[in-house]
N, C-alpha and C positions, 0 to 999 in steps of 0.2 A: 486520401481523405483523413483529415485531422482527428475526427471523432470516431474512426473505425474501431480502435481498441476499446474505447468507452462503450460503444454500442454492443460489441461482442461481450464485454464484461457484464453489462446489464442483462443481455439476452440469456447468458449462461446461468445467471442467478434465477431467472424465471423458469428456465428449463429444469434446473436442479430442484427447484421447489416443487414443480409438478411431479417429477419423478419421486421425490421424497414423500409426497402425499399418497402416491400409489404404493410405495414400499414403506409402510409405517412401522414395521417390526423388524428393523435391521439389527442383527445380533451385535452385542457390544464388542465382541472380539473382532468382528469385521470392521466396525467403526474405528477401533484402535489401530488396526493394521493399515487401513486406508489413510489415516492421519499420519502415520509413520511414513508411508509412501509419498504422500504430498510433501511432508517436511523434507525428505531426501531430495525430491525434485527441486524444491525451492532453494536448498543449499547449493545444488549444482548450478542453478540459474544465477545465484548471487556470486559464486566463484567465477563463473564465465564473465560476468559484468566487471568484477573486480580486476581481472587480469587485463582489462582493456585500458587501464591507466597508462598515460605516457609520462607521468611524474608522480610517483606514489607518495612523495613527500607531502604534496598537496592533500592527498587522501588522509594521511596520518594526522596532519595539522587540523584539517577540517573536522575529522571525527573527534579528536581530543577537545578542541575548542567548542565544537558544537555540543558535545556531551556535557561540558562544564556549564554552558548556557542552559541547556535543557534541564539539567539537574538543579541548577540555581532557580530556574523558573518553575521547576516541578511540573513539567508539561504532562507527564504521564498521569500524575494524580489529578491534575485539573481536568483532563479528558475523562477520567473515571468519575469524577464528581459531576461533570456535565452529563455523562451517561446516566448516572443515578437520578439526576434532576429530571431528565427526559422520561425515565422509567416511572418516576413518581407522578409526573404530569399526565402521561398517557396510559400507564398500566396499573396505577395504584388500585383502581376500582375493578380491574378485570381479573377474571379467574385464570388459573394456570392453563397454558395452552391457548390463550385467547389471541385474537388478531393483533391487539396492541403489544402484547408481550413478544410475539414472534417478530413483529416489525422492529421494535426497539432493539431487541437482542441482535438480530441479523444486521441492522444498520450499523450498530456500534462495531461489530466484528469486521464488516466489510469496509468501513470508512477509516477506522483508527489503525494506522499502520503506514509504514514508509512506502510500501509497494505501489499504492494508488497514486501518491504524490509523484514519485519518481517516474512511474509509467506514464502518467498524464503529461509530465514535463517532456519526456522523451518523445511522446506522440506529437506534441505541439512543436518541438524544436527541430526534430529530425524526421518526422513522419514514420518513425519506427514503433511498431505496436506490440513487439514481442513480450514486454513486461506485462502490459495490460491484458493481453490474451492469456498469458500464464496465470496472472491473477484471476482472470475470469474462470479458468479451469479449476483453480483452487476454490474460488467462491462457489462455483457450481457444485463441486463435491461437498463442500461444507454446507451449502443450502439443502442438499439432499438429507444430510444428517439432522440439520436444524428443523426442517419442515416435517420430518418424520416424528418429531416430538413436540414442536411448538405450534405447528399449524400453518395455514395459508398466509398468515401475516408476513412471513419471511419474503414472500413474493413482492410485497410493496416496497421492500428495501431497495429494489432495483432502481426506483425513481431517484432517491437522494444520491445513490452511487453515480448515476448518469449525470445529474446536475453538477455534483461536486467535481468529479474528474473531468467532465466536459469543460467547465469554466477554467480549470487550471490549464488544460490543453489549448483552449482558445487564447488565453492570456499569454501563453508561451509563444504563440505565433507572432504576437506583437513584439516580443523581445527580439526575435530574429530580424525585424525591420530596423531596429535601433542599434544593435550591437554589431561591430565589425566581424567579418566571417572568421578570421583567424582566432579572435578571442572566443567567439561562439563555439568553434570546433573544440578548443581546449576545455571550455566549460562543459560541453556535452560529454566529452571523454571522462573528465574528472568527476562530474556529477554522477555519471552512470557507475563509475568505479566506487565512489563513496556510497552511493545507494546500494550497490551490490553487497557491500559489507553489511549494511543494515538488513538486506534481504536474507543473507546467511543467518543473521541473528533471528529473523522471523522463523526460518526453517528449523533452527535449533529449538526455539520455543515451542513450535508445533509438535515436535517429537518429545517434548518434556525434558530435554537434556539441560536446558538453561531457563532462567526466568529474567531475561534481559529486558529492561524498560526501553523498548525500541523507540517509543515516542520521544524520549529524552535525547535521542540521537539526531532527530530531524533537523535541528538548527545547523547541523553540519552542512546541509545543502546551501544554506545562506553563506556560510563561511567559505565554501567553494567559490561562490560568485564573487565574494570580496577578494579572495586570494587571486583569482583570475584577473580581476580588475586592476589590482596592484601590479601584477606581473605584466599586464599589457601596457599600463600607463608608464611604467618605468623601463619599458623595452627589455624585459627579462625573459621573453619567450625564446625557446631554442630555435 
């Protein structure tokens, strides 16, 4: 089932929100330690994906060129501006802890990042849902913390997460009908490895070790697709 990972992700956000509303006074020390634990788990997941590459040169080239494109386009800043625009539109007249504020904050956290894109692509292309389920667990724990402070509006963010990731997964299924199997297998392997490096960056950011603008790395996925196309067209595949 192509949408299984997306469904689980959305469901865990809902469950996490309900738990967060029941546990409104979580100690700050516990929140901090939980985020460290989540960050460590994300780093391990990213490393596991990165080691799946069959041609790491593609990963390096894709990350470098993708980052140049992302920094040039300033994707991270544009996403932040978009987030502030949404917040002004929906939350400007709401008080702190309102439904609008919880919804906007949680949606931005759960949607902006490489993990959702990579996981949804993997679900659609290979029917593997590990990344989205892992993201769902992370989002679930995060929603507990958010809901304990921002309110029930966090629960509503499950809807845009489902739509966004679901559309990517469904679009990816069409790719599999048009692309030769050998090229598709190479793309999946290198896309997962490239995404794995981005996921490591997310984990490091969650732990506060780095402040990597992961959104600016996302064009690397498109560079992977271009590199695989060139390799396949010129019969350079091993």
